[in-house]
C-alpha positions as protocol buffer text, in pm:
chain_id: "A"
residue {
  index: 1
  type: MET
  ca { x: -4 y: 3 z: 2 }
}
residue {
  index: 2
  type: ASP
  ca { x: 140 y: 335 z: -96 }
}
residue {
  index: 3
  type: ARG
  ca { x: 130 y: 644 z: 135 }
}
residue {
  index: 4
  type: LYS
  ca { x: -148 y: 812 z: -73 }
}
residue {
  index: 5
  type: ASN
  ca { x: -393 y: 530 z: -10 }
}
residue {
  index: 6
  type: MET
  ca { x: -402 y: 510 z: 369 }
}
residue {
  index: 7
  type: VAL
  ca { x: -654 y: 268 z: 528 }
}
residue {
  index: 8
  type: ALA
  ca { x: -822 y: 550 z: 726 }
}
residue {
  index: 9
  type: PRO
  ca { x: -850 y: 903 z: 600 }
}
residue {
  index: 10
  type: GLU
  ca { x: -821 y: 1011 z: 961 }
}
residue {
  index: 11
  type: ALA
  ca { x: -468 y: 882 z: 962 }
}
residue {
  index: 12
  type: ARG
  ca { x: -364 y: 1143 z: 704 }
}
residue {
  index: 13
  type: ILE
  ca { x: -524 y: 1421 z: 911 }
}
residue {
  index: 14
  type: ALA
  ca { x: -343 y: 1295 z: 1229 }
}
residue {
  index: 15
  type: LEU
  ca { x: -15 y: 1270 z: 1042 }
}
residue {
  index: 16
  type: ASN
  ca { x: -43 y: 1622 z: 912 }
}
residue {
  index: 17
  type: GLN
  ca { x: -127 y: 1756 z: 1254 }
}
residue {
  index: 18
  type: MET
  ca { x: 180 y: 1566 z: 1400 }
}
residue {
  index: 19
  type: LYS
  ca { x: 398 y: 1720 z: 1123 }
}
residue {
  index: 20
  type: ALA
  ca { x: 269 y: 2070 z: 1206 }
}
residue {
  index: 21
  type: GLU
  ca { x: 330 y: 2012 z: 1578 }
}
residue {
  index: 22
  type: VAL
  ca { x: 689 y: 1884 z: 1518 }
}
residue {
  index: 23
  type: ALA
  ca { x: 762 y: 2177 z: 1280 }
}
residue {
  index: 24
  type: ARG
  ca { x: 646 y: 2418 z: 1550 }
}
residue {
  index: 25
  type: GLU
  ca { x: 872 y: 2248 z: 1806 }
}
residue {
  index: 26
  type: LEU
  ca { x: 1165 y: 2271 z: 1574 }
}
residue {
  index: 27
  type: ASN
  ca { x: 1087 y: 2632 z: 1468 }
}
residue {
  index: 28
  type: ILE
  ca { x: 1034 y: 2526 z: 1104 }
}
residue {
  index: 29
  type: ALA
  ca { x: 762 y: 2659 z: 883 }
}
residue {
  index: 30
  type: ASN
  ca { x: 447 y: 2447 z: 885 }
}
residue {
  index: 31
  type: PRO
  ca { x: 482 y: 2202 z: 597 }
}
residue {
  index: 32
  type: THR
  ca { x: 107 y: 2176 z: 546 }
}
residue {
  index: 33
  type: VAL
  ca { x: 89 y: 2557 z: 496 }
}
residue {
  index: 34
  type: THR
  ca { x: 406 y: 2630 z: 312 }
}
residue {
  index: 35
  type: GLY
  ca { x: 423 y: 2306 z: 117 }
}
residue {
  index: 36
  type: ARG
  ca { x: 700 y: 2064 z: 154 }
}
residue {
  index: 37
  type: ALA
  ca { x: 835 y: 2142 z: -198 }
}
residue {
  index: 38
  type: ASN
  ca { x: 932 y: 2480 z: -51 }
}
residue {
  index: 39
  type: MET
  ca { x: 1126 y: 2334 z: 224 }
}
residue {
  index: 40
  type: THR
  ca { x: 1490 y: 2199 z: 217 }
}
residue {
  index: 41
  type: SER
  ca { x: 1565 y: 1828 z: 232 }
}
residue {
  index: 42
  type: ARG
  ca { x: 1723 y: 1895 z: 576 }
}
residue {
  index: 43
  type: GLN
  ca { x: 1407 y: 2050 z: 709 }
}
residue {
  index: 44
  type: ASN
  ca { x: 1193 y: 1759 z: 580 }
}
residue {
  index: 45
  type: GLY
  ca { x: 1445 y: 1519 z: 735 }
}
residue {
  index: 46
  type: TYR
  ca { x: 1440 y: 1695 z: 1070 }
}
residue {
  index: 47
  type: ILE
  ca { x: 1062 y: 1668 z: 1079 }
}
residue {
  index: 48
  type: GLY
  ca { x: 1056 y: 1300 z: 979 }
}
residue {
  index: 49
  type: GLY
  ca { x: 1341 y: 1205 z: 1211 }
}
residue {
  index: 50
  type: PHE
  ca { x: 1189 y: 1385 z: 1500 }
}
residue {
  index: 51
  type: MET
  ca { x: 848 y: 1230 z: 1434 }
}
residue {
  index: 52
  type: SER
  ca { x: 1003 y: 887 z: 1436 }
}
residue {
  index: 53
  type: THR
  ca { x: 1202 y: 953 z: 1755 }
}
residue {
  index: 54
  type: LYS
  ca { x: 899 y: 1106 z: 1926 }
}
residue {
  index: 55
  type: ARG
  ca { x: 669 y: 820 z: 1839 }
}
residue {
  index: 56
  type: ALA
  ca { x: 937 y: 564 z: 1957 }
}
residue {
  index: 57
  type: VAL
  ca { x: 974 y: 745 z: 2299 }
}
residue {
  index: 58
  type: GLU
  ca { x: 606 y: 767 z: 2346 }
}
residue {
  index: 59
  type: LEU
  ca { x: 559 y: 397 z: 2273 }
}
residue {
  index: 60
  type: SER
  ca { x: 853 y: 310 z: 2505 }
}
residue {
  index: 61
  type: GLU
  ca { x: 693 y: 517 z: 2778 }
}
residue {
  index: 62
  type: GLN
  ca { x: 353 y: 358 z: 2724 }
}
residue {
  index: 63
  type: ILE
  ca { x: 504 y: 10 z: 2744 }
}
residue {
  index: 64
  type: ALA
  ca { x: 697 y: 94 z: 3053 }
}
residue {
  index: 65
  type: ASN
  ca { x: 381 y: 232 z: 3221 }
}
residue {
  index: 66
  type: GLN
  ca { x: 178 y: -73 z: 3131 }
}
residue {
  index: 67
  type: ALA
  ca { x: 462 y: -302 z: 3262 }
}
residue {
  index: 68
  type: GLU
  ca { x: 478 y: -107 z: 3592 }
}
residue {
  index: 69
  type: ALA
  ca { x: 101 y: -132 z: 3630 }
}
residue {
  index: 70
  type: PHE
  ca { x: 115 y: -501 z: 3556 }
}
residue {
  index: 71
  type: ARG
  ca { x: 388 y: -551 z: 3818 }
}
residue {
  index: 72
  type: HIS
  ca { x: 198 y: -349 z: 4062 }
}
residue {
  index: 73
  type: ASP
  ca { x: -123 y: -545 z: 4009 }
}
residue {
  index: 74
  type: ASN
  ca { x: 54 y: -881 z: 4047 }
}
residue {
  index: 75
  type: SER
  ca { x: 239 y: -771 z: 4358 }
}
residue {
  index: 76
  type: MET
  ca { x: -90 y: -706 z: 4525 }
}
residue {
  index: 77
  type: LYS
  ca { x: -205 y: -1072 z: 4496 }
}
């Protein structure tokens, strides 16, 4: 499946929102407003790399929190 045909259209909206949020955090012009064609490869790379890192950290934190909750629940038995 290519990027243009995502399973859920909401996914594209969420992805664009995340791109805009990351661009703001990095002080880069919003790619959905200015258009990615007007941005340098480096700027696009920063956004993509930051998105990947941010998502990985969020997932790691979520897993750690679930593991902690599981350990806590099992220690109460």
